C-alpha positions as CSV (number, residue, x, y, z in Angstrom):
1,M,-99.4,-191.5,148.5
2,A,-97.5,-193.8,150.9
3,I,-97.4,-197.5,150.0
4,T,-100.0,-199.6,151.8
5,K,-98.5,-201.1,154.9
6,S,-98.2,-204.8,155.3
7,T,-100.7,-204.7,158.1
8,D,-103.3,-203.4,155.6
9,A,-102.5,-205.6,152.7
10,G,-101.7,-208.9,154.4
11,I,-98.3,-209.3,152.7
12,S,-94.8,-208.2,153.4
13,Q,-93.5,-204.7,152.6
14,R,-91.0,-206.2,150.2
15,T,-93.8,-208.1,148.3
16,N,-95.9,-204.9,148.2
17,V,-93.0,-202.9,146.6
18,Y,-92.7,-205.7,144.0
19,A,-96.4,-205.5,143.3
20,E,-96.2,-201.8,142.8
21,R,-93.4,-202.1,140.3
22,Q,-95.2,-204.8,138.4
23,M,-98.3,-202.6,138.3
24,L,-96.3,-199.6,137.0
25,K,-94.6,-201.8,134.4
26,H,-97.9,-203.0,133.0
27,A,-99.4,-199.5,133.2
28,M,-96.7,-198.0,131.1
29,A,-97.3,-200.5,128.4
30,V,-100.6,-199.0,127.5
31,M,-99.8,-195.3,128.0
32,V,-98.5,-192.9,125.3
33,L,-99.7,-189.4,126.4
34,D,-97.4,-189.4,129.4
35,K,-94.4,-189.4,127.0
36,V,-95.3,-185.9,125.8
37,A,-96.4,-184.4,129.2
38,K,-94.2,-182.3,131.4
39,P,-93.8,-184.6,134.4
40,V,-94.3,-183.5,137.9
41,R,-93.8,-185.8,140.9
42,M,-96.6,-186.2,143.3
43,P,-95.7,-184.3,146.5
44,K,-96.3,-186.0,149.8
45,N,-98.3,-184.6,152.6
46,K,-99.3,-181.5,150.6
47,S,-102.7,-180.0,149.5
48,T,-104.8,-181.3,146.6
49,T,-103.5,-178.5,144.5
50,I,-100.4,-179.1,142.4
51,K,-98.4,-176.4,140.6
52,F,-96.5,-176.6,137.3
53,R,-93.9,-173.9,137.3
54,R,-92.1,-172.3,134.4
55,P,-89.9,-169.2,133.9
56,K,-91.6,-166.2,132.2
57,V,-90.2,-165.6,128.8
58,F,-88.2,-162.3,128.3
59,S,-89.2,-159.9,125.6
60,A,-86.7,-159.0,123.0
61,A,-84.3,-156.3,124.2
62,T,-84.5,-153.9,121.2
63,T,-83.5,-150.6,122.9
64,P,-79.9,-149.7,122.2
65,L,-77.6,-149.3,125.2
66,V,-76.4,-145.8,126.1
67,E,-72.7,-145.4,126.6
68,G,-71.8,-145.5,130.3
69,V,-75.5,-146.0,131.4
70,T,-76.5,-149.3,133.1
71,P,-79.8,-150.5,131.5
72,S,-82.9,-151.0,133.7
73,T,-83.0,-154.3,135.5
74,T,-85.3,-156.9,134.1
75,A,-87.1,-158.9,136.8
76,F,-86.9,-162.7,136.6
77,S,-90.0,-164.5,137.7
78,Y,-92.0,-167.6,137.3
79,E,-95.6,-168.3,136.3
80,D,-97.7,-171.1,137.8
81,V,-100.3,-173.2,136.3
82,Q,-102.4,-175.1,138.9
83,A,-104.3,-178.3,138.7
84,T,-106.4,-180.1,141.3
85,L,-105.3,-183.6,142.3
86,K,-108.0,-186.2,142.5
87,Q,-107.9,-189.8,143.8
88,Y,-108.6,-192.8,141.6
89,G,-108.6,-196.5,142.3
90,Q,-110.0,-200.0,141.7
91,V,-110.6,-203.2,143.7
92,V,-110.7,-206.6,142.1
93,G,-112.3,-209.4,144.0
94,I,-111.1,-213.0,144.0
95,T,-112.8,-216.0,145.7
96,D,-111.4,-219.2,147.0
97,V,-113.4,-221.1,144.4
98,I,-111.7,-219.3,141.5
99,E,-108.3,-219.7,143.2
100,D,-108.8,-223.4,143.9
101,T,-110.4,-224.4,140.6
102,H,-108.5,-222.4,138.0
103,E,-105.1,-223.7,136.8
104,D,-104.0,-220.1,136.0
105,P,-102.0,-218.0,138.5
106,V,-105.1,-215.9,139.3
107,L,-103.4,-213.5,141.8
108,N,-100.6,-212.7,139.4
109,D,-102.9,-212.3,136.4
110,A,-105.2,-210.0,138.4
111,T,-102.2,-207.9,139.4
112,Q,-101.2,-207.6,135.8
113,Q,-104.7,-206.6,134.7
114,A,-104.9,-204.1,137.5
115,G,-101.6,-202.5,136.3
116,E,-102.9,-202.2,132.7
117,N,-106.1,-200.6,134.1
118,I,-104.0,-198.0,135.9
119,G,-102.4,-197.1,132.6
120,R,-105.8,-197.0,130.7
121,T,-107.3,-194.9,133.5
122,M,-104.5,-192.3,133.4
123,E,-104.5,-192.3,129.6
124,A,-108.2,-191.7,129.5
125,L,-107.8,-188.8,132.0
126,M,-105.0,-187.2,130.1
127,Y,-106.8,-187.7,126.8
128,G,-109.9,-186.0,128.1
129,V,-107.9,-182.9,129.1
130,A,-105.7,-182.8,126.0
131,K,-108.4,-183.2,123.4
132,A,-110.3,-180.3,124.9
133,G,-107.6,-177.8,123.8
134,T,-108.7,-174.6,122.1
135,N,-106.1,-174.6,119.2
136,V,-108.0,-176.5,116.6
137,F,-107.6,-177.3,112.9
138,Y,-109.8,-179.3,110.6
139,A,-109.0,-181.6,107.6
140,N,-111.7,-179.7,105.7
141,G,-114.4,-177.1,106.6
142,T,-114.5,-174.9,109.6
143,S,-116.1,-177.2,112.2
144,R,-116.2,-180.7,113.4
145,A,-119.6,-181.3,111.9
146,Q,-118.1,-180.7,108.4
147,V,-115.2,-183.1,108.6
148,N,-115.1,-185.9,106.0
149,T,-111.5,-185.8,104.7
150,A,-108.4,-187.7,105.7
151,V,-105.2,-186.1,107.0
152,S,-103.0,-184.3,104.5
153,V,-99.5,-183.0,104.3
154,N,-100.7,-179.4,103.9
155,K,-102.8,-179.6,107.1
156,I,-99.9,-181.0,109.1
157,R,-97.7,-178.2,107.7
158,A,-100.4,-175.7,108.7
159,V,-100.3,-177.0,112.3
160,V,-96.5,-177.0,112.5
161,R,-96.4,-173.5,111.1
162,A,-98.8,-172.3,113.7
163,L,-96.8,-174.0,116.5
164,K,-93.6,-172.4,115.2
165,R,-95.3,-169.0,115.0
166,Q,-96.1,-169.2,118.7
167,K,-92.5,-170.2,119.4
168,A,-93.5,-173.6,120.6
169,A,-90.2,-175.5,121.3
170,K,-89.7,-179.0,119.9
171,I,-89.7,-181.8,122.5
172,T,-86.2,-182.9,123.4
173,R,-86.8,-185.0,126.6
174,I,-89.5,-187.5,127.5
175,L,-90.2,-189.8,130.5
176,A,-88.0,-192.9,130.3
177,P,-89.7,-196.3,129.9
178,S,-89.0,-197.4,133.4
179,P,-91.0,-197.6,136.7
180,N,-88.4,-195.1,138.1
181,Y,-88.8,-191.4,137.8
182,S,-86.3,-190.4,135.1
183,T,-86.3,-188.8,131.6
184,K,-84.3,-189.5,128.4
185,P,-83.2,-187.2,125.6
186,I,-84.7,-187.5,122.1
187,E,-84.0,-185.8,118.8
188,A,-85.8,-182.5,118.8
189,S,-89.3,-182.7,117.1
190,Y,-92.9,-182.1,117.6
191,V,-94.9,-185.2,118.6
192,A,-98.3,-186.1,117.3
193,V,-100.5,-188.7,119.0
194,C,-103.5,-190.3,117.2
195,H,-105.8,-193.4,117.1
196,T,-104.6,-196.5,115.3
197,D,-107.3,-196.1,112.7
198,V,-105.5,-193.0,111.4
199,E,-102.2,-194.7,111.0
200,S,-102.7,-196.0,107.5
201,D,-103.6,-192.5,106.1
202,I,-100.5,-191.0,107.7
203,R,-98.3,-193.8,106.3
204,N,-99.7,-193.0,102.8
205,L,-98.6,-189.3,103.0
206,A,-95.8,-188.2,100.6
207,G,-92.5,-187.9,102.6
208,F,-93.5,-190.1,105.4
209,V,-90.6,-192.1,106.9
210,P,-91.4,-195.3,108.9
211,V,-89.5,-196.2,112.0
212,A,-87.8,-199.1,110.1
213,Q,-86.1,-196.5,107.9
214,Y,-84.9,-194.1,110.7
215,G,-81.3,-195.2,110.5
216,Q,-79.5,-193.6,113.5
217,R,-82.6,-192.0,114.9
218,Q,-84.2,-193.9,117.8
219,P,-88.0,-194.1,118.3
220,L,-89.1,-192.3,121.4
221,C,-91.3,-195.2,122.4
222,A,-92.6,-198.6,121.0
223,E,-95.8,-197.0,119.8
224,E,-94.0,-194.5,117.4
225,F,-94.6,-195.6,113.8
226,G,-92.8,-192.9,111.8
227,A,-92.2,-189.3,111.0
228,L,-93.0,-186.6,108.5
229,E,-90.7,-183.5,108.4
230,D,-90.8,-182.0,111.9
231,V,-93.3,-184.4,113.4
232,R,-93.0,-187.8,114.9
233,F,-96.2,-189.9,115.1
234,V,-97.3,-192.1,118.0
235,T,-100.4,-194.3,117.9
236,S,-102.7,-195.8,120.5
237,P,-106.1,-197.7,120.2
238,D,-107.3,-196.0,123.4
239,L,-107.5,-192.5,121.8
240,E,-111.1,-192.9,120.7
241,P,-112.7,-190.6,118.0
242,F,-115.6,-188.3,118.3
243,T,-118.1,-190.9,117.1
244,S,-120.6,-189.8,114.4
245,A,-119.6,-186.2,114.9
246,G,-118.6,-185.3,111.4
247,S,-120.3,-184.8,108.0
248,S,-123.2,-186.9,106.8
249,T,-121.4,-187.0,103.4
250,T,-119.1,-189.8,104.4
251,N,-116.7,-189.4,101.4
252,G,-115.2,-192.9,102.0
253,M,-114.4,-192.3,105.7
254,I,-115.2,-194.5,108.6
255,A,-118.7,-193.6,109.8
256,T,-121.1,-194.5,112.5
257,A,-124.9,-194.1,112.2
258,G,-124.5,-192.2,108.9
259,N,-122.0,-189.6,110.1
260,V,-118.2,-189.5,109.8
261,D,-116.2,-190.4,112.9
262,V,-113.9,-187.6,113.7
263,Y,-110.4,-188.5,114.9
264,P,-108.3,-185.9,116.7
265,I,-104.5,-185.9,116.0
266,L,-102.9,-184.1,119.0
267,F,-99.7,-182.2,118.3
268,F,-97.4,-181.3,121.2
269,G,-94.5,-178.9,121.7
270,Q,-92.2,-178.9,124.7
271,E,-94.0,-178.2,128.0
272,A,-97.4,-177.6,126.4
273,F,-99.1,-180.2,128.5
274,G,-98.4,-181.4,132.1
275,A,-99.3,-184.4,134.2
276,V,-98.4,-186.1,137.4
277,A,-95.8,-188.7,136.5
278,L,-96.8,-192.3,137.2
279,R,-93.3,-193.2,138.2
280,G,-91.2,-194.0,141.3
281,Q,-91.9,-195.6,144.6
282,G,-95.2,-194.3,146.1
283,A,-96.7,-193.4,142.7
284,V,-99.3,-196.2,143.2
285,S,-100.5,-197.6,146.5
286,P,-101.3,-201.3,145.8
287,T,-103.4,-203.6,148.0
288,I,-103.0,-207.4,147.7
289,I,-105.0,-209.5,150.2
290,P,-104.6,-213.2,149.3
291,V,-107.4,-215.7,149.4
292,G,-107.2,-217.7,152.7
293,Q,-106.4,-214.8,154.9
294,K,-108.9,-215.0,157.8
295,T,-110.3,-211.9,159.4
296,K,-113.4,-211.1,161.4
297,D,-115.0,-209.9,158.2
298,D,-114.1,-213.0,156.3
299,P,-113.6,-215.7,159.0
300,L,-113.2,-218.6,156.4
301,G,-110.8,-216.7,154.2
302,Q,-113.0,-217.1,151.2
303,R,-112.2,-213.8,149.5
304,G,-109.1,-212.1,148.3
305,Y,-108.5,-208.7,146.7
306,V,-106.1,-206.9,144.3
307,G,-106.4,-203.2,144.3
308,W,-104.7,-199.9,143.6
309,K,-105.0,-196.2,144.5
310,T,-103.3,-193.1,143.2
311,W,-103.6,-189.4,142.9
312,F,-103.5,-187.8,139.5
313,A,-103.9,-184.5,137.6
314,A,-103.3,-183.3,134.0
315,V,-103.5,-179.8,132.6
316,I,-102.8,-177.9,129.4
317,L,-99.9,-175.5,130.2
318,N,-100.0,-173.5,127.0
319,Q,-102.9,-173.8,124.5
320,L,-100.9,-172.4,121.6
321,W,-98.0,-174.8,122.1
322,M,-100.2,-177.7,121.2
323,A,-102.9,-178.3,118.6
324,R,-105.7,-180.6,117.6
325,L,-106.2,-181.6,114.0
326,E,-109.6,-183.2,113.4
327,V,-109.7,-185.6,110.5
328,G,-111.6,-188.6,109.1
329,A,-110.1,-192.0,108.7
330,T,-110.3,-193.8,105.3
331,D,-112.7,-196.8,105.5
332,L,-110.6,-199.7,104.3
């Protein structure tokens, strides 16, 4: 994932690094799932398989020691969860007519939009993996096709109880909101991520505390809107529901084509989910070819391009340390 050289992009290496940082900054503005993922840096010059490593948990030592006898040695080892890296990218074309006739800074705007598209692409890829988890709860009924009820305190408590039963640790560190690869500490809690349509139902729950009333507690990101007991809630409009997948009895919920739209609320414990971190120099390979650069393929310099390329993978590391609560959203 080396940065595109100036001979490829038609601009200086310094400008290319600046373009990469700008793209990363705009990508982070539309991403929320990377905040709860165990981050792994993209290794250079390696295979397309990436490993997420964690120590194996020791079983409780319940056998009493015998006087003068050294206990048997317990082996310390790691377990690996593998994911396959795949390459993603986009090319945006700009013509000299657009560049010459528009009063807007077309190249800069295209770079910004490309950055946001990086974020939405990575978010969609992470969401596809995370919402396919096997640890599932329903607002009502026993299947997605029966869902026609909004989220409730009791269902949230049921999810949290199940996470605690499986010894899922609360999240204590997340990726920092910076183009650089770094993390920051947060107050220990489980984190739930949901679509913006579900936000009003969560705000109406008894005991919900909005971010404005946190006091000394700091929100983990700009998209956090509040907390309930052990859970902090983060929202995003990009986490689309399972459209028309619920009950035909709409019960006052948002529905499409006569069936309730089912919204997944994704709950995460520490290191339940992993992803390649979109951070640091080399995380994205940008390409910027300004209009006016003449080559044998474009002898009049009529075309310019803004593009990006990156490697990415996301994987569920422990199915029982995360959960999906499928709910309806009240039709306002």
